[in-house]
DOTIKOL-919254 format. One line per 10 residues: number of its first residue (from 1); their letters; for each residue x, y, z of C-alpha. Coordinates in nm, 3 decimals, always signed. Example, Ala and Ser with C-alpha at 12.3 -4.5 7.8 and 13.67 -1.06 7.14 Angstrom:
# residues 2
1	AS	+1.230,-0.450,+0.780  +1.367,-0.106,+0.714
# end
This chain:
# residues 344
1	XXXXXXXXXX	+5.208,+4.282,+1.071  +5.045,+4.390,+1.398  +5.119,+4.753,+1.313  +4.945,+4.717,+0.977  +4.642,+4.558,+1.141  +4.630,+4.836,+1.405  +4.655,+5.097,+1.128  +4.365,+4.930,+0.949  +4.153,+4.936,+1.265  +4.238,+5.301,+1.327
11	XXXXXXXXXX	+4.146,+5.404,+0.972  +3.823,+5.202,+1.005  +3.722,+5.388,+1.320  +3.811,+5.716,+1.149  +3.577,+5.638,+0.860  +3.294,+5.527,+1.086  +3.315,+5.803,+1.340  +3.096,+6.038,+1.134  +2.836,+5.798,+0.985  +2.467,+5.882,+1.034
21	XXXXXXXXXX	+2.189,+5.627,+1.075  +1.813,+5.619,+1.019  +1.584,+5.378,+1.207  +1.236,+5.287,+1.081  +0.969,+5.062,+1.231  +0.701,+4.874,+1.036  +0.426,+4.908,+1.142  +0.480,+5.235,+1.322  +0.240,+5.154,+1.605  +0.302,+4.807,+1.736
31	XXXXXXXXXX	+0.127,+4.592,+1.994  +0.197,+4.267,+2.174  +0.198,+3.975,+1.929  +0.252,+4.184,+1.615  +0.512,+4.085,+1.356  +0.744,+4.385,+1.345  +1.028,+4.487,+1.113  +1.301,+4.707,+1.258  +1.533,+4.860,+0.996  +1.850,+5.056,+1.073
41	XXXXXXXXXX	+2.013,+5.217,+0.764  +2.347,+5.394,+0.740  +2.616,+5.486,+0.484  +2.968,+5.345,+0.501  +3.265,+5.340,+0.266  +3.390,+5.020,+0.427  +3.310,+4.695,+0.240  +3.171,+4.498,+0.533  +3.096,+4.205,+0.303  +3.467,+4.163,+0.226
51	XXXXXXXXXX	+3.583,+4.124,+0.585  +3.733,+3.787,+0.687  +3.474,+3.535,+0.810  +3.172,+3.713,+0.659  +2.958,+3.478,+0.445  +2.749,+3.648,+0.177  +2.447,+3.463,+0.034  +2.343,+3.450,-0.331  +2.095,+3.734,-0.265  +2.384,+3.966,-0.174
61	XXXXXXXXXX	+2.301,+3.978,+0.196  +2.450,+3.850,+0.520  +2.251,+3.658,+0.781  +2.331,+3.803,+1.122  +2.390,+3.570,+1.418  +2.140,+3.673,+1.690  +2.243,+3.386,+1.917  +2.531,+3.594,+2.051  +2.510,+3.689,+2.421  +2.438,+4.056,+2.337
71	XXXXXXXXXX	+2.077,+3.965,+2.253  +2.012,+3.781,+2.581  +1.885,+4.106,+2.734  +1.581,+4.120,+2.499  +1.488,+3.751,+2.486  +1.233,+3.798,+2.766  +1.076,+4.097,+2.589  +1.048,+3.966,+2.233  +1.125,+3.681,+1.996  +1.371,+3.759,+1.717
81	XXXXXXXXXX	+1.274,+3.560,+1.408  +1.552,+3.676,+1.175  +1.817,+3.945,+1.126  +2.002,+4.030,+0.803  +2.240,+4.292,+0.664  +2.175,+4.421,+0.311  +2.371,+4.662,+0.094  +2.282,+4.902,-0.186  +2.587,+5.096,-0.297  +2.739,+5.241,+0.018
91	XXXXXXXXXX	+2.409,+5.220,+0.210  +2.376,+4.930,+0.451  +2.056,+4.820,+0.625  +2.021,+4.602,+0.932  +1.673,+4.443,+0.918  +1.540,+4.261,+1.225  +1.206,+4.079,+1.231  +1.070,+4.022,+1.581  +0.748,+3.969,+1.781  +0.709,+4.172,+2.106
101	XXXXXXXXXX	+0.560,+4.001,+2.413  +0.534,+4.288,+2.661  +0.430,+4.651,+2.656  +0.658,+4.943,+2.717  +1.007,+5.010,+2.581  +1.222,+4.740,+2.423  +1.588,+4.840,+2.416  +1.795,+4.641,+2.170  +2.160,+4.615,+2.275  +2.452,+4.803,+2.128
111	XXXXXXXXXX	+2.627,+4.542,+1.909  +2.937,+4.499,+1.700  +2.802,+4.453,+1.348  +3.119,+4.277,+1.229  +3.079,+4.015,+1.502  +2.718,+3.961,+1.397  +2.828,+3.914,+1.036  +3.103,+3.666,+1.125  +2.890,+3.458,+1.362  +2.959,+3.261,+1.678
121	XXXXXXXXXX	+3.138,+2.974,+1.500  +3.400,+3.205,+1.351  +3.446,+3.389,+1.682  +3.511,+3.058,+1.862  +3.790,+2.981,+1.619  +3.930,+3.340,+1.636  +3.871,+3.469,+1.990  +4.105,+3.759,+1.934  +3.854,+3.906,+1.684  +3.592,+3.915,+1.956
131	XXXXXXXXXX	+3.797,+4.147,+2.175  +3.807,+4.431,+1.920  +3.516,+4.666,+1.849  +3.513,+4.693,+1.472  +3.174,+4.841,+1.382  +2.938,+4.920,+1.668  +2.575,+5.013,+1.594  +2.321,+5.145,+1.841  +1.944,+5.099,+1.812  +1.685,+5.341,+1.938
141	XXXXXXXXXX	+1.439,+5.193,+2.186  +1.110,+5.058,+2.046  +0.778,+5.134,+2.213  +0.517,+4.857,+2.236  +0.172,+5.013,+2.286  -0.098,+4.884,+2.518  -0.452,+4.836,+2.387  -0.600,+4.860,+2.734  -0.450,+5.205,+2.793  -0.558,+5.329,+2.449
151	XXXXXXXXXX	-0.915,+5.202,+2.500  -0.914,+5.326,+2.860  -1.002,+4.980,+3.000  -0.923,+4.953,+3.371  -1.099,+4.628,+3.469  -1.137,+4.281,+3.326  -1.461,+4.195,+3.153  -1.684,+3.920,+3.281  -1.624,+3.595,+3.090  -1.876,+3.514,+2.819
161	XXXXXXXXXX	-2.066,+3.187,+2.824  -1.950,+2.949,+2.550  -2.136,+3.010,+2.227  -2.289,+2.727,+2.029  -2.412,+2.710,+1.673  -2.787,+2.694,+1.607  -2.911,+2.337,+1.631  -2.611,+2.216,+1.831  -2.826,+2.114,+2.129  -3.051,+1.906,+1.906
171	XXXXXXXXXX	-2.748,+1.738,+1.753  -2.605,+1.654,+2.097  -2.936,+1.505,+2.211  -2.964,+1.309,+1.886  -2.617,+1.162,+1.944  -2.708,+1.069,+2.304  -3.033,+0.902,+2.195  -2.849,+0.725,+1.911  -2.587,+0.587,+2.151  -2.861,+0.471,+2.391
181	XXXXXXXXXX	-3.051,+0.294,+2.111  -2.730,+0.134,+1.987  -2.656,+0.001,+2.338  -3.013,-0.136,+2.366  -2.990,-0.310,+2.029  -2.650,-0.455,+2.120  -2.785,-0.593,+2.448  -3.090,-0.739,+2.271  -2.868,-0.897,+2.010  -2.646,-1.057,+2.275
191	XXXXXXXXXX	-2.953,-1.198,+2.457  -3.094,-1.347,+2.138  -2.757,-1.456,+1.999  -2.791,-1.826,+2.101  -3.134,-1.842,+1.938  -3.003,-1.671,+1.626  -2.713,-1.915,+1.606  -2.961,-2.206,+1.645  -3.176,-2.068,+1.363  -2.875,-2.029,+1.138
201	XXXXXXXXXX	-2.766,-2.386,+1.216  -3.120,-2.512,+1.141  -3.124,-2.328,+0.808  -2.786,-2.477,+0.724  -2.915,-2.828,+0.800  -3.228,-2.779,+0.591  -3.019,-2.656,+0.300  -2.794,-2.961,+0.337  -3.097,-3.194,+0.325  -3.238,-3.015,+0.021
211	XXXXXXXXXX	-2.903,-3.023,-0.159  -2.861,-3.395,-0.090  -3.201,-3.500,-0.229  -3.172,-3.261,-0.524  -2.837,-3.403,-0.632  -2.966,-3.760,-0.582  -3.260,-3.690,-0.814  -3.025,-3.548,-1.075  -2.811,-3.861,-1.056  -3.121,-4.085,-1.094
221	XXXXXXXXXX	-3.233,-3.885,-1.398  -2.892,-3.922,-1.563  -2.879,-4.294,-1.477  -3.224,-4.357,-1.628  -3.116,-4.214,-1.964  -2.779,-4.387,-1.983  -2.739,-4.674,-2.230  -2.578,-4.933,-2.002  -2.634,-5.297,-1.913  -2.871,-5.404,-1.638
231	XXXXXXXXXX	-2.579,-5.510,-1.418  -2.418,-5.166,-1.461  -2.750,-4.999,-1.386  -2.789,-5.202,-1.067  -2.439,-5.116,-0.949  -2.489,-4.745,-1.028  -2.824,-4.737,-0.845  -2.672,-4.889,-0.532  -2.385,-4.639,-0.541  -2.629,-4.347,-0.563
241	XXXXXXXXXX	-2.846,-4.476,-0.276  -2.547,-4.547,-0.053  -2.421,-4.191,-0.114  -2.767,-4.053,-0.030  -2.791,-4.246,+0.299  -2.436,-4.145,+0.395  -2.521,-3.775,+0.357  -2.866,-3.818,+0.513  -2.766,-3.997,+0.835  -2.395,-3.896,+0.862
251	XXXXXXXXXX	-2.266,-4.254,+0.880  -2.097,-4.444,+0.600  -2.316,-4.684,+0.399  -2.042,-4.764,+0.148  -1.945,-5.097,+0.302  -2.288,-5.195,+0.442  -2.415,-5.515,+0.281  -2.753,-5.523,+0.113  -2.892,-5.757,+0.378  -2.792,-5.508,+0.653
261	XXXXXXXXXX	-2.924,-5.194,+0.487  -3.261,-5.207,+0.665  -3.110,-5.260,+1.012  -2.857,-4.980,+0.960  -3.128,-4.735,+0.854  -3.348,-4.835,+1.150  -3.066,-4.749,+1.390  -3.062,-4.396,+1.247  -3.435,-4.325,+1.285  -3.691,-4.341,+1.563
271	XXXXXXXXXX	-3.809,-4.696,+1.630  -4.168,-4.567,+1.668  -4.179,-4.436,+1.310  -4.355,-4.727,+1.133  -4.366,-4.549,+0.798  -3.989,-4.514,+0.786  -3.949,-4.875,+0.907  -4.158,-5.001,+0.612  -3.959,-4.776,+0.380  -3.638,-4.932,+0.510
281	XXXXXXXXXX	-3.768,-5.278,+0.424  -3.864,-5.169,+0.072  -3.518,-5.020,+0.019  -3.360,-5.345,+0.135  -3.572,-5.541,-0.117  -3.449,-5.317,-0.401  -3.088,-5.367,-0.283  -3.135,-5.747,-0.287  -3.297,-5.731,-0.633  -3.012,-5.521,-0.776
291	XXXXXXXXXX	-2.758,-5.755,-0.612  -2.917,-6.048,-0.796  -2.898,-5.859,-1.127  -2.533,-5.773,-1.063  -2.401,-6.112,-0.957  -2.639,-6.375,-1.108  -2.581,-6.282,-1.472  -2.472,-6.602,-1.660  -2.522,-6.828,-1.359  -2.731,-7.150,-1.348
301	XXXXXXXXXX	-2.990,-6.982,-1.126  -3.057,-6.721,-1.396  -3.176,-7.000,-1.630  -3.440,-7.145,-1.396  -3.811,-7.124,-1.465  -4.018,-6.921,-1.452  -3.778,-6.693,-1.642  -3.940,-6.366,-1.527  -3.845,-6.452,-1.169  -3.497,-6.597,-1.221
311	XXXXXXXXXX	-3.358,-6.420,-1.527  -3.071,-6.186,-1.426  -3.209,-5.882,-1.605  -3.470,-5.622,-1.536  -3.824,-5.669,-1.661  -3.963,-5.414,-1.907  -4.025,-5.086,-1.722  -3.867,-5.215,-1.402  -3.577,-4.963,-1.400  -3.820,-4.672,-1.423
321	XXXXXXXXXX	-4.024,-4.823,-1.140  -3.710,-4.859,-0.924  -3.620,-4.493,-0.979  -3.977,-4.380,-0.910  -3.999,-4.590,-0.591  -3.658,-4.465,-0.476  -3.773,-4.102,-0.502  -4.089,-4.180,-0.302  -3.888,-4.357,-0.033  -3.645,-4.063,-0.006
331	XXXXXXXXXX	-3.939,-3.829,+0.060  -4.034,-4.051,+0.355  -3.682,-4.042,+0.495  -3.673,-3.663,+0.456  -3.955,-3.614,+0.709  -3.770,-3.506,+1.026  -3.905,-3.463,+1.377  -3.592,-3.481,+1.596  -3.332,-3.239,+1.460  -3.075,-3.318,+1.727
341	XXXX	-3.030,-3.679,+1.614  -3.197,-3.715,+1.273  -2.975,-3.471,+1.081  -2.696,-3.457,+0.831
# end
């Protein structure tokens, strides 16, 4: 078996000993940073694609392994992006794409093309294949030209000042002024923030007052047009007024007796406000009147004379007068001078 393999190697060298190669460079004149294609073409009767360990892609080409140590000598001079082997009949082409990074001559190493086709993984598994030179190719050196020598430049140019687009300075100043104004407005806002919060709180309180009296008026209007008994009217009126006072003074009037209504209201307002004090007394009188209507119906007291004073029912037009007086009294209670205490 070893003799057959040696015979095969000998015949292979015999066939390759007389092959000729052509090397082309694209572009022909190259400079540092260019993307360059180096192509080495030659004819061979040997089917390199059929050798053990060679993997052919669907495009009928072989990707060459440039990570082998042979290419370490040019890694400082250029970057090899890719290397492939193509075939057209008996003509093979090694195509290397690289980017040079220095001027002068770049000398690619003499390599065993079969090793490149098989790759480093195959050679690790079959180290004996690495020891034999199957198909060695040699590249001509590649010249990387220098722009400075072609342009006859012997000294460095003075650095240019940074260029700016027209209007850039105005834009920068506008941004600076805008930032300054924004900082000033922010500082002013922070200084006035407590006052702004106080104004917002005052607006909220005024809206709460307005909402309370508006809803109370709506309830009075609905009550006045309901077809209910006098006792039911009296109970409904008291419920509406108690709800109004609860929202107005932020204390519960639900369980306050009619006889204590005036005193409870007086505790919520300034003692020097005589107008509100009189209004409190008038409200208490209406509460006592509606209590009599509610609880005296059918009692002996309701049959005493004179009937207009003791009868447990409202006089003609009295309900309208109660509603009208209630609205007037609410307007008095809505006059506020001390917002810290007299508020909802």
